[in-house]
PQR file of N, CA, C, O and H, with PARSE charges and radii, in Angstrom:
ATOM      1  N   MET A   1     221.598 113.733 160.241 -0.4000 1.5000
ATOM      2  CA  MET A   1     220.682 112.703 160.838 -0.0000 2.0000
ATOM      3  C   MET A   1     219.276 113.005 160.180  0.5500 1.7000
ATOM      4  O   MET A   1     218.841 114.149 160.042 -0.5500 1.4000
ATOM      5  N   VAL A   2     218.646 111.915 159.808 -0.4000 1.5000
ATOM      6  CA  VAL A   2     217.338 112.050 159.240 -0.0000 2.0000
ATOM      7  C   VAL A   2     216.265 111.403 160.204  0.5500 1.7000
ATOM      8  O   VAL A   2     216.360 110.220 160.530 -0.5500 1.4000
ATOM      9  H   VAL A   2     218.999 110.987 159.919  0.4000 1.0000
ATOM     10  N   ARG A   3     215.332 112.148 160.609 -0.4000 1.5000
ATOM     11  CA  ARG A   3     214.317 111.780 161.573 -0.0000 2.0000
ATOM     12  C   ARG A   3     213.212 111.078 160.718  0.5500 1.7000
ATOM     13  O   ARG A   3     213.105 111.336 159.519 -0.5500 1.4000
ATOM     14  H   ARG A   3     215.255 113.109 160.344  0.4000 1.0000
ATOM     15  N   SER A   4     212.411 110.207 161.340 -0.4000 1.5000
ATOM     16  CA  SER A   4     211.449 109.541 160.683 -0.0000 2.0000
ATOM     17  C   SER A   4     210.401 110.475 159.953  0.5500 1.7000
ATOM     18  O   SER A   4     209.894 110.099 158.897 -0.5500 1.4000
ATOM     19  H   SER A   4     212.499 109.998 162.314  0.4000 1.0000
ATOM     20  N   HIS A   5     210.078 111.695 160.523 -0.4000 1.5000
ATOM     21  CA  HIS A   5     209.126 112.536 159.949 -0.0000 2.0000
ATOM     22  C   HIS A   5     209.766 113.421 158.801  0.5500 1.7000
ATOM     23  O   HIS A   5     209.085 114.188 158.121 -0.5500 1.4000
ATOM     24  H   HIS A   5     210.490 112.000 161.381  0.4000 1.0000
ATOM     25  N   ASP A   6     211.117 113.255 158.644 -0.4000 1.5000
ATOM     26  CA  ASP A   6     211.780 114.087 157.532 -0.0000 2.0000
ATOM     27  C   ASP A   6     211.524 113.437 156.197  0.5500 1.7000
ATOM     28  O   ASP A   6     211.673 114.068 155.150 -0.5500 1.4000
ATOM     29  H   ASP A   6     211.670 112.632 159.197  0.4000 1.0000
ATOM     30  N   VAL A   7     211.118 112.110 156.231 -0.4000 1.5000
ATOM     31  CA  VAL A   7     210.806 111.500 154.963 -0.0000 2.0000
ATOM     32  C   VAL A   7     209.313 111.073 154.935  0.5500 1.7000
ATOM     33  O   VAL A   7     208.659 110.954 155.971 -0.5500 1.4000
ATOM     34  H   VAL A   7     210.997 111.598 157.081  0.4000 1.0000
ATOM     35  N   SER A   8     208.835 110.861 153.760 -0.4000 1.5000
ATOM     36  CA  SER A   8     207.460 110.251 153.649 -0.0000 2.0000
ATOM     37  C   SER A   8     207.458 109.176 152.530  0.5500 1.7000
ATOM     38  O   SER A   8     208.350 109.087 151.686 -0.5500 1.4000
ATOM     39  H   SER A   8     209.366 110.959 152.918  0.4000 1.0000
ATOM     40  N   HIS A   9     206.437 108.417 152.599 -0.4000 1.5000
ATOM     41  CA  HIS A   9     206.281 107.496 151.488 -0.0000 2.0000
ATOM     42  C   HIS A   9     204.868 107.722 150.693  0.5500 1.7000
ATOM     43  O   HIS A   9     203.777 107.787 151.259 -0.5500 1.4000
ATOM     44  H   HIS A   9     205.713 108.490 153.284  0.4000 1.0000
ATOM     45  N   ASP A  10     205.063 107.822 149.393 -0.4000 1.5000
ATOM     46  CA  ASP A  10     203.971 108.181 148.553 -0.0000 2.0000
ATOM     47  C   ASP A  10     203.054 106.819 148.431  0.5500 1.7000
ATOM     48  O   ASP A  10     203.437 105.741 148.886 -0.5500 1.4000
ATOM     49  H   ASP A  10     205.949 107.770 148.934  0.4000 1.0000
ATOM     50  N   ASP A  11     201.921 106.985 147.825 -0.4000 1.5000
ATOM     51  CA  ASP A  11     201.039 105.866 147.610 -0.0000 2.0000
ATOM     52  C   ASP A  11     201.661 104.746 146.866  0.5500 1.7000
ATOM     53  O   ASP A  11     201.289 103.597 147.106 -0.5500 1.4000
ATOM     54  H   ASP A  11     201.611 107.861 147.455  0.4000 1.0000
ATOM     55  N   ASP A  12     202.606 104.992 145.955 -0.4000 1.5000
ATOM     56  CA  ASP A  12     203.211 103.881 145.309 -0.0000 2.0000
ATOM     57  C   ASP A  12     204.455 103.428 146.086  0.5500 1.7000
ATOM     58  O   ASP A  12     205.215 102.665 145.489 -0.5500 1.4000
ATOM     59  H   ASP A  12     202.908 105.925 145.760  0.4000 1.0000
ATOM     60  N   GLY A  13     204.745 103.773 147.258 -0.4000 1.5000
ATOM     61  CA  GLY A  13     205.886 103.286 148.061 -0.0000 2.0000
ATOM     62  C   GLY A  13     207.081 104.064 147.907  0.5500 1.7000
ATOM     63  O   GLY A  13     208.025 103.763 148.638 -0.5500 1.4000
ATOM     64  H   GLY A  13     204.128 104.393 147.743  0.4000 1.0000
ATOM     65  N   SER A  14     207.238 105.149 146.973 -0.4000 1.5000
ATOM     66  CA  SER A  14     208.458 105.758 146.771 -0.0000 2.0000
ATOM     67  C   SER A  14     208.619 106.744 147.964  0.5500 1.7000
ATOM     68  O   SER A  14     207.635 107.225 148.525 -0.5500 1.4000
ATOM     69  H   SER A  14     206.470 105.393 146.380  0.4000 1.0000
ATOM     70  N   VAL A  15     209.827 107.011 148.310 -0.4000 1.5000
ATOM     71  CA  VAL A  15     210.254 107.741 149.407 -0.0000 2.0000
ATOM     72  C   VAL A  15     210.718 109.204 148.947  0.5500 1.7000
ATOM     73  O   VAL A  15     211.409 109.382 147.944 -0.5500 1.4000
ATOM     74  H   VAL A  15     210.627 106.621 147.854  0.4000 1.0000
ATOM     75  N   TYR A  16     210.288 110.186 149.747 -0.4000 1.5000
ATOM     76  CA  TYR A  16     210.726 111.527 149.489 -0.0000 2.0000
ATOM     77  C   TYR A  16     210.940 112.408 150.664  0.5500 1.7000
ATOM     78  O   TYR A  16     210.306 112.179 151.693 -0.5500 1.4000
ATOM     79  H   TYR A  16     209.727 110.042 150.562  0.4000 1.0000
ATOM     80  N   LYS A  17     211.784 113.401 150.600 -0.4000 1.5000
ATOM     81  CA  LYS A  17     212.277 114.070 151.703 -0.0000 2.0000
ATOM     82  C   LYS A  17     211.693 115.418 151.791  0.5500 1.7000
ATOM     83  O   LYS A  17     211.509 116.089 150.775 -0.5500 1.4000
ATOM     84  H   LYS A  17     212.299 113.587 149.764  0.4000 1.0000
ATOM     85  N   TRP A  18     211.396 115.839 152.972 -0.4000 1.5000
ATOM     86  CA  TRP A  18     210.770 117.135 153.320 -0.0000 2.0000
ATOM     87  C   TRP A  18     211.893 118.067 153.576  0.5500 1.7000
ATOM     88  O   TRP A  18     212.909 117.661 154.142 -0.5500 1.4000
ATOM     89  H   TRP A  18     211.546 115.295 153.797  0.4000 1.0000
ATOM     90  N   ARG A  19     211.745 119.458 153.136 -0.4000 1.5000
ATOM     91  CA  ARG A  19     212.720 120.479 153.343 -0.0000 2.0000
ATOM     92  C   ARG A  19     212.011 121.489 154.064  0.5500 1.7000
ATOM     93  O   ARG A  19     210.831 121.748 153.825 -0.5500 1.4000
ATOM     94  H   ARG A  19     210.920 119.787 152.677  0.4000 1.0000
ATOM     95  N   ARG A  20     212.753 122.124 155.019 -0.4000 1.5000
ATOM     96  CA  ARG A  20     212.130 123.113 155.913 -0.0000 2.0000
ATOM     97  C   ARG A  20     212.362 124.468 155.281  0.5500 1.7000
ATOM     98  O   ARG A  20     213.378 124.603 154.599 -0.5500 1.4000
ATOM     99  H   ARG A  20     213.712 121.914 155.213  0.4000 1.0000
ATOM    100  N   SER A  21     211.570 125.440 155.424 -0.4000 1.5000
ATOM    101  CA  SER A  21     211.740 126.738 154.914 -0.0000 2.0000
ATOM    102  C   SER A  21     212.951 127.453 155.535  0.5500 1.7000
ATOM    103  O   SER A  21     213.104 127.449 156.757 -0.5500 1.4000
ATOM    104  H   SER A  21     210.744 125.330 155.977  0.4000 1.0000
ATOM    105  N   SER A  22     213.797 128.056 154.722 -0.4000 1.5000
ATOM    106  CA  SER A  22     214.983 128.789 155.236 -0.0000 2.0000
ATOM    107  C   SER A  22     214.683 129.932 156.022  0.5500 1.7000
ATOM    108  O   SER A  22     215.573 130.457 156.692 -0.5500 1.4000
ATOM    109  H   SER A  22     213.673 128.060 153.729  0.4000 1.0000
ATOM    110  N   CYS A  23     213.435 130.406 156.010 -0.4000 1.5000
ATOM    111  CA  CYS A  23     212.962 131.707 156.638 -0.0000 2.0000
ATOM    112  C   CYS A  23     212.247 131.289 157.989  0.5500 1.7000
ATOM    113  O   CYS A  23     211.450 132.073 158.504 -0.5500 1.4000
ATOM    114  H   CYS A  23     212.713 129.980 155.465  0.4000 1.0000
ATOM    115  N   SER A  24     212.518 130.085 158.558 -0.4000 1.5000
ATOM    116  CA  SER A  24     211.809 129.699 159.708 -0.0000 2.0000
ATOM    117  C   SER A  24     212.226 130.530 161.051  0.5500 1.7000
ATOM    118  O   SER A  24     211.412 130.770 161.942 -0.5500 1.4000
ATOM    119  H   SER A  24     213.166 129.448 158.140  0.4000 1.0000
ATOM    120  N   TYR A  25     213.505 130.915 161.084 -0.4000 1.5000
ATOM    121  CA  TYR A  25     214.122 131.833 162.209 -0.0000 2.0000
ATOM    122  C   TYR A  25     213.906 131.014 163.623  0.5500 1.7000
ATOM    123  O   TYR A  25     213.920 131.643 164.682 -0.5500 1.4000
ATOM    124  H   TYR A  25     214.166 130.720 160.360  0.4000 1.0000
ATOM    125  N   GLY A  26     213.720 129.694 163.604 -0.4000 1.5000
ATOM    126  CA  GLY A  26     213.664 129.064 164.891 -0.0000 2.0000
ATOM    127  C   GLY A  26     212.391 129.353 165.781  0.5500 1.7000
ATOM    128  O   GLY A  26     212.343 128.939 166.939 -0.5500 1.4000
ATOM    129  H   GLY A  26     213.709 129.183 162.744  0.4000 1.0000
ATOM    130  N   THR A  27     211.383 130.060 165.224 -0.4000 1.5000
ATOM    131  CA  THR A  27     210.240 130.402 165.939 -0.0000 2.0000
ATOM    132  C   THR A  27     209.165 129.260 166.037  0.5500 1.7000
ATOM    133  O   THR A  27     208.213 129.374 166.810 -0.5500 1.4000
ATOM    134  H   THR A  27     211.422 130.397 164.283  0.4000 1.0000
ATOM    135  N   GLY A  28     209.335 128.161 165.238 -0.4000 1.5000
ATOM    136  CA  GLY A  28     208.425 127.149 165.175 -0.0000 2.0000
ATOM    137  C   GLY A  28     207.281 127.422 164.210  0.5500 1.7000
ATOM    138  O   GLY A  28     206.475 126.535 163.930 -0.5500 1.4000
ATOM    139  H   GLY A  28     210.108 128.068 164.610  0.4000 1.0000
ATOM    140  N   ASN A  29     207.208 128.684 163.687 -0.4000 1.5000
ATOM    141  CA  ASN A  29     206.191 128.900 162.675 -0.0000 2.0000
ATOM    142  C   ASN A  29     206.762 128.712 161.330  0.5500 1.7000
ATOM    143  O   ASN A  29     207.122 129.697 160.685 -0.5500 1.4000
ATOM    144  H   ASN A  29     207.863 129.404 163.914  0.4000 1.0000
ATOM    145  N   CYS A  30     206.874 127.464 160.841 -0.4000 1.5000
ATOM    146  CA  CYS A  30     207.398 127.177 159.614 -0.0000 2.0000
ATOM    147  C   CYS A  30     206.653 126.159 158.752  0.5500 1.7000
ATOM    148  O   CYS A  30     205.823 125.418 159.278 -0.5500 1.4000
ATOM    149  H   CYS A  30     206.581 126.664 161.365  0.4000 1.0000
ATOM    150  N   ILE A  31     206.919 126.100 157.450 -0.4000 1.5000
ATOM    151  CA  ILE A  31     206.381 124.980 156.635 -0.0000 2.0000
ATOM    152  C   ILE A  31     207.572 124.182 156.090  0.5500 1.7000
ATOM    153  O   ILE A  31     208.732 124.593 156.133 -0.5500 1.4000
ATOM    154  H   ILE A  31     207.593 126.702 157.023  0.4000 1.0000
ATOM    155  N   GLU A  32     207.210 123.074 155.604 -0.4000 1.5000
ATOM    156  CA  GLU A  32     208.046 122.157 154.991 -0.0000 2.0000
ATOM    157  C   GLU A  32     207.524 121.822 153.584  0.5500 1.7000
ATOM    158  O   GLU A  32     206.304 121.783 153.428 -0.5500 1.4000
ATOM    159  H   GLU A  32     206.268 122.740 155.569  0.4000 1.0000
ATOM    160  N   VAL A  33     208.289 121.593 152.616 -0.4000 1.5000
ATOM    161  CA  VAL A  33     207.969 121.426 151.303 -0.0000 2.0000
ATOM    162  C   VAL A  33     208.628 120.154 150.681  0.5500 1.7000
ATOM    163  O   VAL A  33     209.806 119.869 150.896 -0.5500 1.4000
ATOM    164  H   VAL A  33     209.280 121.625 152.743  0.4000 1.0000
ATOM    165  N   ALA A  34     207.879 119.479 149.973 -0.4000 1.5000
ATOM    166  CA  ALA A  34     208.416 118.160 149.318 -0.0000 2.0000
ATOM    167  C   ALA A  34     207.887 118.191 147.888  0.5500 1.7000
ATOM    168  O   ALA A  34     206.781 118.651 147.605 -0.5500 1.4000
ATOM    169  H   ALA A  34     206.922 119.711 149.798  0.4000 1.0000
ATOM    170  N   ALA A  35     208.663 117.720 147.081 -0.4000 1.5000
ATOM    171  CA  ALA A  35     208.190 117.430 145.601 -0.0000 2.0000
ATOM    172  C   ALA A  35     208.456 115.976 145.275  0.5500 1.7000
ATOM    173  O   ALA A  35     209.505 115.603 144.749 -0.5500 1.4000
ATOM    174  H   ALA A  35     209.562 117.345 147.311  0.4000 1.0000
ATOM    175  N   PRO A  36     207.435 115.150 145.620 -0.5600 1.5000
ATOM    176  CA  PRO A  36     207.611 113.632 145.486  0.2800 2.0000
ATOM    177  C   PRO A  36     207.768 113.194 144.094  0.5500 1.7000
ATOM    178  O   PRO A  36     208.340 112.134 143.842 -0.5500 1.4000
ATOM    179  N   TYR A  37     207.266 113.994 143.127 -0.4000 1.5000
ATOM    180  CA  TYR A  37     207.399 113.692 141.703 -0.0000 2.0000
ATOM    181  C   TYR A  37     207.047 114.886 140.952  0.5500 1.7000
ATOM    182  O   TYR A  37     206.458 115.827 141.483 -0.5500 1.4000
ATOM    183  H   TYR A  37     206.801 114.856 143.332  0.4000 1.0000
ATOM    184  N   ARG A  38     207.427 114.868 139.605 -0.4000 1.5000
ATOM    185  CA  ARG A  38     207.143 116.029 138.820 -0.0000 2.0000
ATOM    186  C   ARG A  38     205.600 116.217 138.716  0.5500 1.7000
ATOM    187  O   ARG A  38     204.853 115.272 138.461 -0.5500 1.4000
ATOM    188  H   ARG A  38     207.906 114.104 139.174  0.4000 1.0000
ATOM    189  N   GLY A  39     205.182 117.442 138.921 -0.4000 1.5000
ATOM    190  CA  GLY A  39     203.699 117.619 138.817 -0.0000 2.0000
ATOM    191  C   GLY A  39     203.022 117.834 140.167  0.5500 1.7000
ATOM    192  O   GLY A  39     201.803 117.975 140.271 -0.5500 1.4000
ATOM    193  H   GLY A  39     205.789 118.209 139.128  0.4000 1.0000
ATOM    194  N   ARG A  40     203.833 117.853 141.152 -0.4000 1.5000
ATOM    195  CA  ARG A  40     203.226 117.911 142.629 -0.0000 2.0000
ATOM    196  C   ARG A  40     204.205 118.543 143.541  0.5500 1.7000
ATOM    197  O   ARG A  40     205.401 118.254 143.583 -0.5500 1.4000
ATOM    198  H   ARG A  40     204.823 117.738 141.067  0.4000 1.0000
ATOM    199  N   ILE A  41     203.542 119.517 144.342 -0.4000 1.5000
ATOM    200  CA  ILE A  41     204.450 120.063 145.385 -0.0000 2.0000
ATOM    201  C   ILE A  41     203.534 119.870 146.734  0.5500 1.7000
ATOM    202  O   ILE A  41     202.369 120.268 146.738 -0.5500 1.4000
ATOM    203  H   ILE A  41     202.571 119.751 144.308  0.4000 1.0000
ATOM    204  N   ASP A  42     204.050 119.316 147.737 -0.4000 1.5000
ATOM    205  CA  ASP A  42     203.396 119.093 148.934 -0.0000 2.0000
ATOM    206  C   ASP A  42     203.852 120.076 149.971  0.5500 1.7000
ATOM    207  O   ASP A  42     205.023 120.455 149.959 -0.5500 1.4000
ATOM    208  H   ASP A  42     204.996 118.993 147.734  0.4000 1.0000
ATOM    209  N   VAL A  43     203.054 120.486 150.812 -0.4000 1.5000
ATOM    210  CA  VAL A  43     203.279 121.514 151.945 -0.0000 2.0000
ATOM    211  C   VAL A  43     202.627 121.166 153.143  0.5500 1.7000
ATOM    212  O   VAL A  43     201.438 120.850 153.169 -0.5500 1.4000
ATOM    213  H   VAL A  43     202.102 120.178 150.822  0.4000 1.0000
ATOM    214  N   ARG A  44     203.381 121.212 154.174 -0.4000 1.5000
ATOM    215  CA  ARG A  44     202.816 120.883 155.558 -0.0000 2.0000
ATOM    216  C   ARG A  44     203.421 121.700 156.722  0.5500 1.7000
ATOM    217  O   ARG A  44     204.503 122.280 156.621 -0.5500 1.4000
ATOM    218  H   ARG A  44     204.347 121.468 154.153  0.4000 1.0000
ATOM    219  N   ASP A  45     202.698 121.708 157.770 -0.4000 1.5000
ATOM    220  CA  ASP A  45     203.092 122.529 158.996 -0.0000 2.0000
ATOM    221  C   ASP A  45     204.246 121.716 159.670  0.5500 1.7000
ATOM    222  O   ASP A  45     204.010 120.556 160.008 -0.5500 1.4000
ATOM    223  H   ASP A  45     201.819 121.237 157.852  0.4000 1.0000
ATOM    224  N   SER A  46     205.473 122.260 159.883 -0.4000 1.5000
ATOM    225  CA  SER A  46     206.497 121.579 160.544 -0.0000 2.0000
ATOM    226  C   SER A  46     206.160 121.180 162.053  0.5500 1.7000
ATOM    227  O   SER A  46     206.754 120.260 162.616 -0.5500 1.4000
ATOM    228  H   SER A  46     205.664 123.202 159.609  0.4000 1.0000
ATOM    229  N   LYS A  47     205.278 121.851 162.595 -0.4000 1.5000
ATOM    230  CA  LYS A  47     204.934 121.491 163.939 -0.0000 2.0000
ATOM    231  C   LYS A  47     204.023 120.293 164.026  0.5500 1.7000
ATOM    232  O   LYS A  47     203.852 119.693 165.087 -0.5500 1.4000
ATOM    233  H   LYS A  47     204.796 122.598 162.138  0.4000 1.0000
ATOM    234  N   ASN A  48     203.458 119.964 162.924 -0.4000 1.5000
ATOM    235  CA  ASN A  48     202.535 118.715 162.920 -0.0000 2.0000
ATOM    236  C   ASN A  48     202.828 117.954 161.576  0.5500 1.7000
ATOM    237  O   ASN A  48     202.075 118.008 160.604 -0.5500 1.4000
ATOM    238  H   ASN A  48     203.597 120.451 162.062  0.4000 1.0000
ATOM    239  N   PRO A  49     203.981 117.251 161.620 -0.5600 1.5000
ATOM    240  CA  PRO A  49     204.368 116.534 160.394  0.2800 2.0000
ATOM    241  C   PRO A  49     203.458 115.400 160.067  0.5500 1.7000
ATOM    242  O   PRO A  49     203.600 114.883 158.958 -0.5500 1.4000
ATOM    243  N   ARG A  50     202.601 114.968 160.818 -0.4000 1.5000
ATOM    244  CA  ARG A  50     201.681 113.870 160.468 -0.0000 2.0000
ATOM    245  C   ARG A  50     200.276 114.353 160.233  0.5500 1.7000
ATOM    246  O   ARG A  50     199.319 113.583 160.145 -0.5500 1.4000
ATOM    247  H   ARG A  50     202.485 115.388 161.719  0.4000 1.0000
ATOM    248  N   GLY A  51     200.187 115.753 160.130 -0.4000 1.5000
ATOM    249  CA  GLY A  51     198.848 116.343 159.841 -0.0000 2.0000
ATOM    250  C   GLY A  51     198.549 116.559 158.514  0.5500 1.7000
ATOM    251  O   GLY A  51     199.087 115.836 157.675 -0.5500 1.4000
ATOM    252  H   GLY A  51     200.964 116.378 160.202  0.4000 1.0000
ATOM    253  N   ILE A  52     197.726 117.495 158.149 -0.4000 1.5000
ATOM    254  CA  ILE A  52     197.317 117.803 156.879 -0.0000 2.0000
ATOM    255  C   ILE A  52     198.353 118.188 155.907  0.5500 1.7000
ATOM    256  O   ILE A  52     199.229 118.973 156.270 -0.5500 1.4000
ATOM    257  H   ILE A  52     197.289 118.082 158.831  0.4000 1.0000
ATOM    258  N   VAL A  53     198.345 117.700 154.664 -0.4000 1.5000
ATOM    259  CA  VAL A  53     199.286 118.032 153.643 -0.0000 2.0000
ATOM    260  C   VAL A  53     198.573 118.744 152.429  0.5500 1.7000
ATOM    261  O   VAL A  53     197.635 118.218 151.831 -0.5500 1.4000
ATOM    262  H   VAL A  53     197.633 117.062 154.370  0.4000 1.0000
ATOM    263  N   LEU A  54     199.065 119.920 152.127 -0.4000 1.5000
ATOM    264  CA  LEU A  54     198.334 120.649 150.978 -0.0000 2.0000
ATOM    265  C   LEU A  54     199.049 120.248 149.817  0.5500 1.7000
ATOM    266  O   LEU A  54     200.275 120.140 149.866 -0.5500 1.4000
ATOM    267  H   LEU A  54     199.827 120.348 152.613  0.4000 1.0000
ATOM    268  N   ARG A  55     198.358 119.999 148.695 -0.4000 1.5000
ATOM    269  CA  ARG A  55     198.991 119.594 147.443 -0.0000 2.0000
ATOM    270  C   ARG A  55     198.855 120.605 146.374  0.5500 1.7000
ATOM    271  O   ARG A  55     197.727 121.050 146.157 -0.5500 1.4000
ATOM    272  H   ARG A  55     197.363 120.087 148.655  0.4000 1.0000
ATOM    273  N   PHE A  56     199.932 121.055 145.627 -0.4000 1.5000
ATOM    274  CA  PHE A  56     199.792 122.056 144.556 -0.0000 2.0000
ATOM    275  C   PHE A  56     200.329 121.556 143.429  0.5500 1.7000
ATOM    276  O   PHE A  56     201.226 120.714 143.481 -0.5500 1.4000
ATOM    277  H   PHE A  56     200.848 120.693 145.803  0.4000 1.0000
ATOM    278  N   SER A  57     199.821 122.037 142.241 -0.4000 1.5000
ATOM    279  CA  SER A  57     200.519 121.835 141.036 -0.0000 2.0000
ATOM    280  C   SER A  57     201.614 122.840 140.807  0.5500 1.7000
ATOM    281  O   SER A  57     201.608 123.904 141.425 -0.5500 1.4000
ATOM    282  H   SER A  57     199.093 122.720 142.198  0.4000 1.0000
ATOM    283  N   PRO A  58     202.585 122.529 139.911 -0.5600 1.5000
ATOM    284  CA  PRO A  58     203.705 123.532 139.720  0.2800 2.0000
ATOM    285  C   PRO A  58     203.180 125.006 139.409  0.5500 1.7000
ATOM    286  O   PRO A  58     203.719 126.002 139.890 -0.5500 1.4000
ATOM    287  N   ALA A  59     202.119 125.048 138.591 -0.4000 1.5000
ATOM    288  CA  ALA A  59     201.592 126.347 138.258 -0.0000 2.0000
ATOM    289  C   ALA A  59     200.952 127.015 139.432  0.5500 1.7000
ATOM    290  O   ALA A  59     201.065 128.235 139.557 -0.5500 1.4000
ATOM    291  H   ALA A  59     201.681 124.239 138.200  0.4000 1.0000
ATOM    292  N   GLN A  60     200.295 126.308 140.290 -0.4000 1.5000
ATOM    293  CA  GLN A  60     199.707 126.903 141.499 -0.0000 2.0000
ATOM    294  C   GLN A  60     200.852 127.296 142.475  0.5500 1.7000
ATOM    295  O   GLN A  60     200.795 128.380 143.055 -0.5500 1.4000
ATOM    296  H   GLN A  60     200.203 125.318 140.189  0.4000 1.0000
ATOM    297  N   TRP A  61     201.805 126.510 142.652 -0.4000 1.5000
ATOM    298  CA  TRP A  61     202.970 126.855 143.519 -0.0000 2.0000
ATOM    299  C   TRP A  61     203.708 128.096 143.020  0.5500 1.7000
ATOM    300  O   TRP A  61     204.034 128.982 143.810 -0.5500 1.4000
ATOM    301  H   TRP A  61     201.851 125.629 142.180  0.4000 1.0000
ATOM    302  N   ARG A  62     203.950 128.160 141.823 -0.4000 1.5000
ATOM    303  CA  ARG A  62     204.582 129.394 141.131 -0.0000 2.0000
ATOM    304  C   ARG A  62     203.723 130.599 141.445  0.5500 1.7000
ATOM    305  O   ARG A  62     204.272 131.592 141.923 -0.5500 1.4000
ATOM    306  H   ARG A  62     203.685 127.440 141.181  0.4000 1.0000
ATOM    307  N   ALA A  63     202.416 130.595 141.217 -0.4000 1.5000
ATOM    308  CA  ALA A  63     201.594 131.616 141.486 -0.0000 2.0000
ATOM    309  C   ALA A  63     201.620 132.017 142.955  0.5500 1.7000
ATOM    310  O   ALA A  63     201.582 133.210 143.254 -0.5500 1.4000
ATOM    311  H   ALA A  63     201.969 129.788 140.829  0.4000 1.0000
ATOM    312  N   PHE A  64     201.686 131.044 143.902 -0.4000 1.5000
ATOM    313  CA  PHE A  64     201.787 131.372 145.309 -0.0000 2.0000
ATOM    314  C   PHE A  64     203.044 132.018 145.662  0.5500 1.7000
ATOM    315  O   PHE A  64     203.003 133.053 146.328 -0.5500 1.4000
ATOM    316  H   PHE A  64     201.717 130.075 143.659  0.4000 1.0000
ATOM    317  N   VAL A  65     204.136 131.530 145.297 -0.4000 1.5000
ATOM    318  CA  VAL A  65     205.383 132.099 145.536 -0.0000 2.0000
ATOM    319  C   VAL A  65     205.622 133.538 144.946  0.5500 1.7000
ATOM    320  O   VAL A  65     206.243 134.424 145.532 -0.5500 1.4000
ATOM    321  H   VAL A  65     204.169 130.690 144.756  0.4000 1.0000
ATOM    322  N   SER A  66     205.053 133.643 143.726 -0.4000 1.5000
ATOM    323  CA  SER A  66     204.982 135.016 143.126 -0.0000 2.0000
ATOM    324  C   SER A  66     204.236 136.017 143.925  0.5500 1.7000
ATOM    325  O   SER A  66     204.687 137.156 144.048 -0.5500 1.4000
ATOM    326  H   SER A  66     204.548 132.923 143.250  0.4000 1.0000
ATOM    327  N   GLY A  67     203.128 135.659 144.471 -0.4000 1.5000
ATOM    328  CA  GLY A  67     202.234 136.422 145.312 -0.0000 2.0000
ATOM    329  C   GLY A  67     202.933 136.884 146.550  0.5500 1.7000
ATOM    330  O   GLY A  67     202.807 138.033 146.976 -0.5500 1.4000
ATOM    331  H   GLY A  67     202.762 134.734 144.371  0.4000 1.0000
ATOM    332  N   VAL A  68     203.727 135.901 147.162 -0.4000 1.5000
ATOM    333  CA  VAL A  68     204.373 136.244 148.350 -0.0000 2.0000
ATOM    334  C   VAL A  68     205.502 137.200 148.102  0.5500 1.7000
ATOM    335  O   VAL A  68     205.728 138.124 148.884 -0.5500 1.4000
ATOM    336  H   VAL A  68     203.830 134.969 146.816  0.4000 1.0000
ATOM    337  N   ARG A  69     206.233 136.981 146.991 -0.4000 1.5000
ATOM    338  CA  ARG A  69     207.432 137.784 146.735 -0.0000 2.0000
ATOM    339  C   ARG A  69     206.925 139.308 146.422  0.5500 1.7000
ATOM    340  O   ARG A  69     207.486 140.310 146.865 -0.5500 1.4000
ATOM    341  H   ARG A  69     206.049 136.230 146.356  0.4000 1.0000
ATOM    342  N   SER A  70     205.889 139.309 145.672 -0.4000 1.5000
ATOM    343  CA  SER A  70     205.417 140.674 145.322 -0.0000 2.0000
ATOM    344  C   SER A  70     204.721 141.502 146.456  0.5500 1.7000
ATOM    345  O   SER A  70     204.545 142.720 146.407 -0.5500 1.4000
ATOM    346  H   SER A  70     205.434 138.494 145.312  0.4000 1.0000
ATOM    347  N   GLY A  71     204.368 140.720 147.429 -0.4000 1.5000
ATOM    348  CA  GLY A  71     203.660 141.474 148.596 -0.0000 2.0000
ATOM    349  C   GLY A  71     202.120 141.306 148.446  0.5500 1.7000
ATOM    350  O   GLY A  71     201.398 141.817 149.303 -0.5500 1.4000
ATOM    351  H   GLY A  71     204.511 139.731 147.469  0.4000 1.0000
ATOM    352  N   GLU A  72     201.596 140.642 147.443 -0.4000 1.5000
ATOM    353  CA  GLU A  72     200.253 140.485 147.265 -0.0000 2.0000
ATOM    354  C   GLU A  72     199.682 139.579 148.419  0.5500 1.7000
ATOM    355  O   GLU A  72     198.611 139.808 148.981 -0.5500 1.4000
ATOM    356  H   GLU A  72     202.183 140.227 146.748  0.4000 1.0000
ATOM    357  N   LEU A  73     200.504 138.539 148.704 -0.4000 1.5000
ATOM    358  CA  LEU A  73     200.041 137.726 149.880 -0.0000 2.0000
ATOM    359  C   LEU A  73     200.980 137.962 150.979  0.5500 1.7000
ATOM    360  O   LEU A  73     202.180 137.713 150.863 -0.5500 1.4000
ATOM    361  H   LEU A  73     201.373 138.353 148.247  0.4000 1.0000
ATOM    362  N   SER A  74     200.462 138.432 152.029 -0.4000 1.5000
ATOM    363  CA  SER A  74     201.249 138.774 153.287 -0.0000 2.0000
ATOM    364  C   SER A  74     200.309 138.556 154.461  0.5500 1.7000
ATOM    365  O   SER A  74     199.081 138.477 154.425 -0.5500 1.4000
ATOM    366  H   SER A  74     199.487 138.635 152.123  0.4000 1.0000
ATOM    367  N   LEU A  75     201.159 138.468 155.558 -0.4000 1.5000
ATOM    368  CA  LEU A  75     200.436 138.311 156.898 -0.0000 2.0000
ATOM    369  C   LEU A  75     200.079 139.675 157.478  0.5500 1.7000
ATOM    370  O   LEU A  75     199.491 139.752 158.556 -0.5500 1.4000
ATOM    371  H   LEU A  75     202.156 138.532 155.588  0.4000 1.0000
TER
END
């Protein structure tokens, strides 16, 4: 079942699907990620699907993921 906030429309009208982090553990503290087209990765708070969307280039996203995996970026 796809809920209305599981998909978004880009400026050109194209539709893309959001994916929730596999590490959400049901606590409600999760992010959702979408890649509407090559060259952009969108990230949003799953608790506020109509809220702010952060946009990253593929290089920025790789650096972020690398920092999380290495422990450089942690809570």
